[in-house]
Backbone as JSON Lines, residues from 0, in Angstrom:
{"i":0,"aa":"M","n":[38.79,70.86,42.63],"ca":[39.98,71.13,41.9],"c":[40.71,69.84,41.64]}
{"i":1,"aa":"S","n":[41.47,69.88,40.59],"ca":[42.24,68.69,40.27],"c":[43.55,68.72,41.02]}
{"i":2,"aa":"K","n":[44.17,67.63,41.11],"ca":[45.44,67.56,41.83],"c":[46.51,68.36,41.12]}
{"i":3,"aa":"F","n":[46.48,68.38,39.8],"ca":[47.49,69.12,39.06],"c":[47.38,70.62,39.33]}
{"i":4,"aa":"S","n":[46.17,71.12,39.3],"ca":[46.01,72.56,39.54],"c":[46.38,72.91,40.98]}
{"i":5,"aa":"D","n":[46.15,72.02,41.93],"ca":[46.59,72.28,43.31],"c":[48.11,72.3,43.38]}
{"i":6,"aa":"F","n":[48.75,71.38,42.71],"ca":[50.2,71.29,42.74],"c":[50.86,72.49,42.05]}
{"i":7,"aa":"A","n":[50.25,72.95,40.96],"ca":[50.82,74.07,40.21],"c":[50.36,75.42,40.76]}
{"i":8,"aa":"H","n":[49.57,75.42,41.77],"ca":[49.01,76.63,42.38],"c":[48.23,77.46,41.36]}
{"i":9,"aa":"L","n":[47.47,76.76,40.55],"ca":[46.64,77.43,39.56],"c":[45.25,77.61,40.13]}
{"i":10,"aa":"G","n":[44.56,78.5,39.56],"ca":[43.19,78.72,40.0],"c":[42.28,77.66,39.39]}
{"i":11,"aa":"T","n":[41.04,77.8,39.68],"ca":[40.07,76.83,39.17],"c":[39.71,77.19,37.74]}
{"i":12,"aa":"T","n":[39.33,76.19,36.99],"ca":[38.9,76.43,35.61],"c":[37.39,76.45,35.57]}
{"i":13,"aa":"T","n":[36.87,76.68,34.39],"ca":[35.43,76.85,34.27],"c":[34.68,75.55,34.53]}
{"i":14,"aa":"H","n":[35.31,74.46,34.23],"ca":[34.57,73.21,34.45],"c":[34.71,72.71,35.88]}
{"i":15,"aa":"E","n":[35.55,73.37,36.66],"ca":[35.69,72.99,38.06],"c":[34.9,73.99,38.9]}
{"i":16,"aa":"S","n":[34.22,73.46,39.82],"ca":[33.49,74.37,40.7],"c":[34.17,74.41,42.05]}
{"i":17,"aa":"V","n":[34.0,75.55,42.71],"ca":[34.65,75.73,43.99],"c":[33.92,74.91,45.05]}
{"i":18,"aa":"A","n":[32.68,74.98,45.03],"ca":[31.9,74.26,46.03],"c":[31.56,72.88,45.45]}
{"i":19,"aa":"E","n":[31.81,71.91,46.27],"ca":[31.48,70.58,45.81],"c":[29.98,70.39,45.96]}
{"i":20,"aa":"T","n":[29.41,69.85,44.89],"ca":[27.96,69.64,44.95],"c":[27.71,68.19,45.27]}
{"i":21,"aa":"T","n":[26.64,67.96,45.92],"ca":[26.26,66.59,46.23],"c":[25.23,66.14,45.2]}
{"i":22,"aa":"A","n":[25.24,64.89,45.0],"ca":[24.3,64.32,44.04],"c":[22.89,64.44,44.59]}
{"i":23,"aa":"P","n":[21.95,64.68,43.72],"ca":[20.57,64.77,44.21],"c":[20.15,63.42,44.79]}
{"i":24,"aa":"P","n":[19.28,63.46,45.73],"ca":[18.85,62.2,46.34],"c":[18.17,61.31,45.3]}
{"i":25,"aa":"V","n":[18.45,60.04,45.41],"ca":[17.87,59.06,44.49],"c":[16.47,58.73,44.98]}
{"i":26,"aa":"P","n":[15.51,58.89,44.09],"ca":[14.15,58.57,44.55],"c":[14.03,57.06,44.78]}
{"i":27,"aa":"T","n":[13.19,56.7,45.67],"ca":[13.01,55.28,45.95],"c":[12.29,54.63,44.78]}
{"i":28,"aa":"A","n":[12.62,53.41,44.58],"ca":[12.03,52.68,43.45],"c":[10.57,52.39,43.74]}
{"i":29,"aa":"P","n":[9.74,52.55,42.71],"ca":[8.33,52.25,42.94],"c":[8.16,50.75,43.17]}
{"i":30,"aa":"P","n":[7.13,50.36,43.84],"ca":[6.92,48.92,44.07],"c":[6.72,48.21,42.73]}
{"i":31,"aa":"E","n":[7.21,46.98,42.69],"ca":[7.07,46.23,41.46],"c":[5.61,45.86,41.24]}
{"i":32,"aa":"P","n":[5.19,45.94,39.98],"ca":[3.79,45.63,39.72],"c":[3.52,44.13,39.92]}
{"i":33,"aa":"V","n":[2.34,43.84,40.29],"ca":[1.93,42.45,40.48],"c":[1.57,41.9,39.1]}
{"i":34,"aa":"V","n":[2.29,40.84,38.72],"ca":[2.05,40.22,37.42],"c":[1.36,38.9,37.65]}
{"i":35,"aa":"E","n":[0.18,38.78,37.09],"ca":[-0.54,37.52,37.21],"c":[-0.21,36.65,36.0]}
{"i":36,"aa":"E","n":[0.04,35.39,36.26],"ca":[0.4,34.49,35.19],"c":[-0.85,34.11,34.41]}
{"i":37,"aa":"Y","n":[-0.72,34.16,33.06],"ca":[-1.85,33.84,32.21],"c":[-1.96,32.33,32.08]}
{"i":38,"aa":"V","n":[-3.1,31.8,32.38],"ca":[-3.36,30.38,32.24],"c":[-4.41,30.24,31.15]}
{"i":39,"aa":"P","n":[-4.01,29.67,30.0],"ca":[-5.0,29.53,28.92],"c":[-6.05,28.5,29.29]}
{"i":40,"aa":"P","n":[-7.23,28.66,28.79],"ca":[-8.27,27.68,29.1],"c":[-7.92,26.33,28.47]}
{"i":41,"aa":"V","n":[-8.25,25.27,29.15],"ca":[-7.94,23.93,28.68],"c":[-9.03,23.51,27.7]}
{"i":42,"aa":"E","n":[-8.57,23.19,26.47],"ca":[-9.5,22.74,25.46],"c":[-9.09,21.35,25.0]}
{"i":43,"aa":"A","n":[-10.03,20.58,24.54],"ca":[-9.73,19.25,24.03],"c":[-8.99,19.41,22.7]}
{"i":44,"aa":"P","n":[-7.97,18.57,22.46],"ca":[-7.25,18.68,21.18],"c":[-8.19,18.32,20.02]}
{"i":45,"aa":"P","n":[-7.96,18.92,18.89],"ca":[-8.83,18.6,17.76],"c":[-8.63,17.16,17.32]}
{"i":46,"aa":"T","n":[-9.7,16.55,16.89],"ca":[-9.6,15.16,16.45],"c":[-8.99,15.12,15.06]}
{"i":47,"aa":"P","n":[-8.06,14.22,14.82],"ca":[-7.44,14.14,13.49],"c":[-8.45,13.6,12.48]}
{"i":48,"aa":"P","n":[-8.26,13.96,11.23],"ca":[-9.19,13.45,10.23],"c":[-9.01,11.94,10.04]}
{"i":49,"aa":"V","n":[-10.07,11.3,9.68],"ca":[-10.03,9.85,9.46],"c":[-9.49,9.61,8.07]}
{"i":50,"aa":"Y","n":[-8.44,8.81,8.0],"ca":[-7.81,8.51,6.72],"c":[-7.97,7.03,6.45]}
{"i":51,"aa":"E","n":[-8.52,6.71,5.32],"ca":[-8.66,5.31,4.95],"c":[-7.57,4.98,3.94]}
{"i":52,"aa":"N","n":[-6.76,4.02,4.28],"ca":[-5.67,3.62,3.43],"c":[-6.18,2.63,2.38]}
{"i":53,"aa":"P","n":[-6.04,2.96,1.1],"ca":[-6.54,2.03,0.09],"c":[-5.74,0.73,0.02]}
{"i":54,"aa":"L","n":[-4.54,0.72,0.61],"ca":[-3.73,-0.5,0.59],"c":[-4.19,-1.53,1.61]}
{"i":55,"aa":"D","n":[-5.07,-1.12,2.56],"ca":[-5.54,-2.05,3.57],"c":[-6.38,-3.17,2.97]}
{"i":56,"aa":"D","n":[-7.06,-2.91,1.87],"ca":[-7.95,-3.9,1.28],"c":[-7.23,-4.82,0.3]}
{"i":57,"aa":"M","n":[-5.97,-4.54,0.01],"ca":[-5.26,-5.35,-0.97],"c":[-4.76,-6.64,-0.33]}
{"i":58,"aa":"P","n":[-4.75,-7.73,-1.08],"ca":[-4.25,-8.99,-0.51],"c":[-2.75,-8.94,-0.28]}
{"i":59,"aa":"V","n":[-2.32,-9.68,0.71],"ca":[-0.91,-9.71,1.07],"c":[-0.37,-11.11,0.79]}
{"i":60,"aa":"S","n":[0.77,-11.15,0.16],"ca":[1.39,-12.43,-0.14],"c":[2.09,-12.94,1.1]}
{"i":61,"aa":"T","n":[1.9,-14.19,1.4],"ca":[2.51,-14.75,2.59],"c":[3.78,-15.53,2.28]}
{"i":62,"aa":"A","n":[3.87,-16.1,1.1],"ca":[5.06,-16.87,0.74],"c":[5.46,-16.47,-0.68]}
{"i":63,"aa":"P","n":[6.75,-16.38,-0.91],"ca":[7.16,-16.02,-2.27],"c":[6.8,-17.14,-3.24]}
{"i":64,"aa":"E","n":[6.25,-16.73,-4.33],"ca":[5.87,-17.72,-5.34],"c":[7.04,-17.92,-6.29]}
{"i":65,"aa":"V","n":[7.41,-19.18,-6.47],"ca":[8.48,-19.51,-7.39],"c":[7.84,-19.88,-8.71]}
{"i":66,"aa":"P","n":[8.12,-19.12,-9.74],"ca":[7.49,-19.47,-11.02],"c":[8.02,-20.82,-11.52]}
{"i":67,"aa":"A","n":[7.12,-21.62,-11.93],"ca":[7.52,-22.93,-12.43],"c":[8.13,-22.77,-13.82]}
{"i":68,"aa":"V","n":[9.09,-23.59,-14.08],"ca":[9.72,-23.55,-15.4],"c":[8.81,-24.33,-16.33]}
{"i":69,"aa":"T","n":[8.18,-23.61,-17.24],"ca":[7.21,-24.25,-18.13],"c":[7.87,-24.8,-19.38]}
{"i":70,"aa":"E","n":[9.03,-24.28,-19.68],"ca":[9.71,-24.74,-20.88],"c":[10.34,-26.11,-20.62]}
{"i":71,"aa":"A","n":[10.28,-26.93,-21.6],"ca":[10.98,-28.2,-21.5],"c":[12.44,-27.95,-21.86]}
{"i":72,"aa":"F","n":[13.31,-28.59,-21.16],"ca":[14.74,-28.42,-21.43],"c":[15.39,-29.78,-21.44]}
{"i":73,"aa":"S","n":[16.42,-29.87,-22.18],"ca":[17.17,-31.13,-22.19],"c":[18.44,-30.94,-21.37]}
{"i":74,"aa":"V","n":[18.95,-32.02,-20.89],"ca":[20.15,-31.98,-20.06],"c":[21.32,-31.45,-20.86]}
{"i":75,"aa":"D","n":[21.33,-31.7,-22.15],"ca":[22.42,-31.22,-22.99],"c":[22.38,-29.7,-23.17]}
{"i":76,"aa":"D","n":[21.2,-29.11,-23.06],"ca":[21.08,-27.66,-23.24],"c":[21.5,-26.87,-21.99]}
{"i":77,"aa":"L","n":[21.68,-27.54,-20.88],"ca":[22.02,-26.83,-19.63],"c":[23.34,-26.07,-19.75]}
{"i":78,"aa":"Q","n":[24.28,-26.6,-20.46],"ca":[25.6,-25.96,-20.54],"c":[25.55,-24.62,-21.27]}
{"i":79,"aa":"W","n":[24.48,-24.36,-22.02],"ca":[24.37,-23.11,-22.76],"c":[23.49,-22.08,-22.05]}
{"i":80,"aa":"M","n":[22.95,-22.43,-20.9],"ca":[22.04,-21.53,-20.18],"c":[22.82,-20.63,-19.23]}
{"i":81,"aa":"S","n":[22.2,-19.5,-18.92],"ca":[22.83,-18.55,-17.99],"c":[22.67,-19.04,-16.56]}
{"i":82,"aa":"K","n":[23.41,-18.42,-15.66],"ca":[23.35,-18.8,-14.25],"c":[21.95,-18.53,-13.69]}
{"i":83,"aa":"I","n":[21.35,-17.44,-14.13],"ca":[20.02,-17.09,-13.61],"c":[19.0,-18.12,-14.06]}
{"i":84,"aa":"K","n":[19.07,-18.53,-15.31],"ca":[18.16,-19.55,-15.82],"c":[18.4,-20.87,-15.11]}
{"i":85,"aa":"L","n":[19.66,-21.21,-14.87],"ca":[19.97,-22.44,-14.14],"c":[19.41,-22.39,-12.72]}
{"i":86,"aa":"E","n":[19.46,-21.22,-12.1],"ca":[18.92,-21.08,-10.75],"c":[17.41,-21.29,-10.76]}
{"i":87,"aa":"E","n":[16.71,-20.77,-11.78],"ca":[15.27,-20.99,-11.88],"c":[14.95,-22.47,-12.06]}
{"i":88,"aa":"I","n":[15.71,-23.14,-12.88],"ca":[15.49,-24.58,-13.09],"c":[15.77,-25.34,-11.8]}
{"i":89,"aa":"G","n":[16.82,-24.95,-11.09],"ca":[17.13,-25.6,-9.82],"c":[16.01,-25.42,-8.81]}
{"i":90,"aa":"R","n":[15.4,-24.24,-8.75],"ca":[14.28,-24.01,-7.82],"c":[13.08,-24.87,-8.2]}
{"i":91,"aa":"S","n":[12.84,-25.0,-9.5],"ca":[11.7,-25.84,-9.91],"c":[11.95,-27.3,-9.57]}
{"i":92,"aa":"L","n":[13.23,-27.7,-9.47],"ca":[13.58,-29.07,-9.08],"c":[13.66,-29.24,-7.57]}
{"i":93,"aa":"G","n":[13.58,-28.14,-6.82],"ca":[13.58,-28.21,-5.36],"c":[14.94,-27.99,-4.72]}
{"i":94,"aa":"I","n":[15.89,-27.44,-5.45],"ca":[17.2,-27.14,-4.86],"c":[17.5,-25.65,-5.03]}
{"i":95,"aa":"E","n":[18.33,-25.15,-4.15],"ca":[18.75,-23.75,-4.22],"c":[20.22,-23.73,-4.64]}
{"i":96,"aa":"L","n":[20.48,-23.1,-5.78],"ca":[21.84,-23.04,-6.3],"c":[22.5,-21.73,-5.88]}
{"i":97,"aa":"D","n":[23.78,-21.78,-5.68],"ca":[24.56,-20.6,-5.32],"c":[25.17,-20.03,-6.59]}
{"i":98,"aa":"R","n":[24.72,-18.87,-7.0],"ca":[25.19,-18.28,-8.26],"c":[26.64,-17.8,-8.17]}
{"i":99,"aa":"R","n":[27.22,-17.83,-7.01],"ca":[28.63,-17.45,-6.91],"c":[29.54,-18.53,-7.51]}
{"i":100,"aa":"L","n":[28.99,-19.73,-7.62],"ca":[29.76,-20.81,-8.23],"c":[29.82,-20.6,-9.74]}
{"i":101,"aa":"S","n":[30.7,-21.31,-10.38],"ca":[30.83,-21.18,-11.83],"c":[29.66,-21.88,-12.52]}
{"i":102,"aa":"Q","n":[29.42,-21.5,-13.75],"ca":[28.31,-22.05,-14.52],"c":[28.45,-23.57,-14.71]}
{"i":103,"aa":"P","n":[29.64,-24.08,-15.03],"ca":[29.76,-25.55,-15.15],"c":[29.45,-26.3,-13.85]}
{"i":104,"aa":"K","n":[29.79,-25.71,-12.69],"ca":[29.48,-26.36,-11.42],"c":[27.98,-26.37,-11.17]}
{"i":105,"aa":"L","n":[27.29,-25.31,-11.57],"ca":[25.84,-25.28,-11.42],"c":[25.19,-26.34,-12.31]}
{"i":106,"aa":"V","n":[25.68,-26.47,-13.54],"ca":[25.16,-27.48,-14.46],"c":[25.37,-28.87,-13.86]}
{"i":107,"aa":"R","n":[26.54,-29.11,-13.28],"ca":[26.86,-30.41,-12.68],"c":[25.89,-30.7,-11.52]}
{"i":108,"aa":"Q","n":[25.57,-29.7,-10.69],"ca":[24.64,-29.91,-9.57],"c":[23.25,-30.26,-10.08]}
{"i":109,"aa":"I","n":[22.8,-29.58,-11.12],"ca":[21.47,-29.86,-11.66],"c":[21.42,-31.25,-12.26]}
{"i":110,"aa":"K","n":[22.45,-31.64,-12.97],"ca":[22.49,-32.98,-13.56],"c":[22.44,-34.06,-12.48]}
{"i":111,"aa":"E","n":[23.14,-33.84,-11.36],"ca":[23.12,-34.81,-10.26],"c":[21.71,-34.95,-9.69]}
{"i":112,"aa":"V","n":[20.99,-33.83,-9.53],"ca":[19.63,-33.88,-8.99],"c":[18.7,-34.59,-9.96]}
{"i":113,"aa":"I","n":[18.85,-34.32,-11.25],"ca":[18.0,-34.99,-12.25],"c":[18.27,-36.49,-12.24]}
{"i":114,"aa":"E","n":[19.52,-36.9,-12.12],"ca":[19.85,-38.32,-12.09],"c":[19.27,-38.98,-10.84]}
{"i":115,"aa":"Q","n":[19.3,-38.28,-9.69],"ca":[18.74,-38.85,-8.45],"c":[17.23,-38.99,-8.55]}
{"i":116,"aa":"Q","n":[16.57,-38.05,-9.23],"ca":[15.12,-38.13,-9.36],"c":[14.71,-39.24,-10.32]}
{"i":117,"aa":"Q","n":[15.55,-39.56,-11.3],"ca":[15.22,-40.62,-12.25],"c":[15.42,-41.99,-11.65]}
{"i":118,"aa":"D","n":[16.26,-42.11,-10.62],"ca":[16.52,-43.42,-9.99],"c":[15.39,-43.88,-9.14]}
């Protein structure tokens, strides 16, 4: 019975039973099954395919080749050349020019080297 029905002196309802029932006994758990761990057979890994790189037979450059300036130029024409052309001429003369400098400064450097080589 519920506490309310006891307090109100009411009888039992249909869902309440007079006799308290006990829970049925819980059956014992069956023993756990024995699980054997699967160990896959050890096999050798497959061999990778042989790949021949066609680039292996190509020659490799060891030093950058500086193209020689084949055109003849006059000292007076230097002032009309671009910085890139002046840099190529400077490399052919054996100096490295800094293209961050202005074009007239590059021309001046090349003229100084040409004058030193003529002396």
